[in-house]
PAVEXTI-54580 format. One line per 10 residues: number of its first residue (from 1); for each residue y, x, z of C-alpha. Coordinates in nm, 3 decimals. Each point is the difference from the previous one (the first is absolute). Last residue first. Example, Ala and Ser with C-alpha at 12.3 -4.5 7.8 and 13.67 -1.06 7.14 Angstrom:
<pts>
2> -0.106:1.367:0.714; -0.344:-0.137:0.066
</pts>
This chain:
<pts>
170> 0.674:-1.713:0.579; -0.184:0.143:0.302; -0.148:0.290:-0.200; 0.346:0.079:-0.138; 0.136:0.029:0.353; -0.276:0.244:0.094; 0.059:0.202:-0.318; 0.361:0.040:0.112; 0.251:-0.219:-0.175; 0.317:0.022:-0.208
160> 0.175:-0.294:-0.168; 0.265:0.128:-0.238; 0.358:0.139:0.007; 0.104:0.027:0.367; -0.368:0.043:0.080; 0.006:0.334:-0.183; 0.181:0.172:0.287; -0.239:-0.116:0.269; -0.315:0.018:-0.215; 0.077:0.346:-0.137
150> 0.090:0.125:0.347; -0.321:-0.130:0.156; -0.224:0.154:-0.268; -0.346:-0.163:0.013; 0.093:-0.207:-0.303; -0.045:-0.336:-0.168; 0.291:-0.096:-0.226; 0.003:-0.366:-0.101; 0.042:-0.070:-0.370; 0.269:-0.155:-0.217
140> -0.057:0.227:-0.299; 0.339:0.175:-0.016; 0.051:0.000:0.376; -0.348:0.135:0.067; 0.043:0.270:-0.265; 0.337:0.100:0.149; -0.152:0.004:0.350; -0.280:0.232:-0.116; 0.250:0.232:-0.172; 0.226:-0.004:0.307
130> -0.286:0.123:0.217; -0.054:0.292:-0.239; 0.366:0.103:0.026; 0.049:-0.047:0.375; 0.193:-0.315:0.081; 0.360:0.018:0.122; 0.063:-0.368:-0.082; 0.276:0.040:-0.258; -0.094:0.348:-0.122; -0.372:-0.065:-0.027
120> 0.050:-0.351:-0.143; 0.237:0.130:-0.270; -0.237:0.286:-0.082; -0.293:-0.244:-0.016; 0.193:-0.224:-0.243; 0.089:0.302:-0.214; -0.363:0.121:0.003; -0.127:-0.348:-0.093; 0.240:-0.010:-0.297; -0.084:0.356:-0.110
110> -0.368:-0.087:0.007; -0.226:0.095:0.288; -0.314:-0.156:-0.140; -0.146:-0.309:0.169; -0.372:0.018:0.081; -0.175:-0.335:0.033; -0.286:-0.033:0.247; -0.243:-0.294:-0.016; -0.258:0.190:-0.209; 0.002:0.315:0.215
100> 0.029:0.298:-0.237; 0.297:0.160:0.177; -0.197:0.000:0.326; -0.296:0.171:-0.166; 0.239:0.260:-0.146; 0.153:0.076:0.340; -0.342:0.017:0.167; -0.138:0.234:-0.270; 0.310:0.219:0.011; -0.032:0.040:0.376
90> -0.374:0.066:-0.022; 0.052:0.269:-0.264; 0.274:0.174:0.200; -0.182:-0.005:0.333; 0.212:0.166:0.271; -0.055:-0.322:0.196; 0.344:-0.092:0.134; 0.206:0.185:-0.263; -0.220:-0.126:-0.284; 0.016:-0.359:0.132
80> 0.379:0.007:0.031; 0.062:0.154:-0.343; -0.248:-0.217:-0.190; 0.130:-0.317:0.167; 0.364:0.087:-0.068; -0.068:0.085:-0.363; -0.183:-0.326:-0.068; 0.260:-0.209:0.184; 0.283:0.148:-0.213; -0.126:-0.226:-0.278
70> 0.199:-0.268:0.181; -0.194:-0.287:0.154; -0.087:-0.362:-0.075; -0.298:-0.137:0.191; -0.106:-0.341:-0.127; -0.245:-0.179:0.228; -0.353:0.030:-0.141; -0.147:-0.175:0.304; -0.259:0.273:0.058; 0.246:0.277:-0.089
60> 0.267:-0.133:0.233; -0.260:-0.045:0.273; -0.132:0.355:-0.040; 0.353:0.141:0.011; 0.076:-0.203:0.314; -0.324:0.098:0.174; 0.057:0.369:-0.076; 0.352:-0.014:0.137; -0.120:-0.189:0.307; -0.285:0.242:0.070
50> 0.221:0.308:-0.047; 0.270:-0.116:0.242; 0.001:0.329:0.190; -0.129:0.278:-0.220; -0.347:0.154:0.039; -0.162:-0.225:-0.262; 0.218:0.155:-0.274; -0.017:-0.186:-0.332; 0.155:-0.324:0.128; 0.294:0.201:0.138
40> 0.043:0.168:-0.340; 0.002:-0.338:-0.177; 0.243:-0.145:0.258; 0.238:0.298:-0.013; -0.004:-0.020:-0.380; 0.213:-0.314:0.024; -0.141:-0.337:-0.100; 0.225:-0.213:-0.221; -0.145:-0.345:0.046; -0.032:-0.336:-0.166
30> -0.067:-0.312:0.199; -0.181:-0.278:-0.176; 0.226:-0.272:-0.143; -0.124:0.063:-0.354; -0.360:-0.028:0.116; 0.078:-0.331:0.169; 0.163:-0.138:-0.317; -0.298:0.113:-0.208; -0.231:-0.189:0.228; -0.220:0.188:0.240
20> -0.374:0.008:-0.085; -0.198:-0.149:0.288; -0.017:-0.348:-0.153; -0.132:0.132:-0.332; -0.258:0.223:0.170; -0.116:-0.287:0.223; -0.070:-0.201:-0.313; 0.189:-0.314:-0.083; -0.172:-0.337:0.003; 0.142:-0.303:-0.180
10> -0.313:-0.075:-0.206; -0.042:0.344:-0.155; 0.207:-0.076:-0.310; 0.280:-0.141:0.212; -0.007:0.310:0.222; -0.002:0.229:-0.304; 0.302:-0.184:-0.141; 0.177:0.026:0.336; -0.073:0.373:0.015; 0.160:0.032:-0.343
</pts>
């Protein structure tokens, strides 16, 4: 189609057409499973690593990179933010706003995902919630991004696991 427009316009393509990534490039874009630890870290400016977590989430949103996460993310964000701020309404608002991000896909904890997470938890000694994120990443071929050292170390046997800083360099 762009070629037809270029022929029609005397061989010139617009800057917008040249800047738009091809379908093949979009399909090769990295896909992520971002742990709640990154969203909570981005929320709290007093935590170490806050700027990098916030920058990564902003970049993912700006580029529209697919973020595929378990529905558990919403609960974990609400719980952590409410505990840290003692603001129930604010915690729910942040969790719901995160869930509504256009590039974020929520994966329900089906029986199949739960069984896979249970197997990963037992085999690799992952905590339950961490195993759910790793199971989603394995199922959807994504890279886990987490602030949790143990989750990254144990999950790396199964999927690629990065810190937000590593993801920013990718």
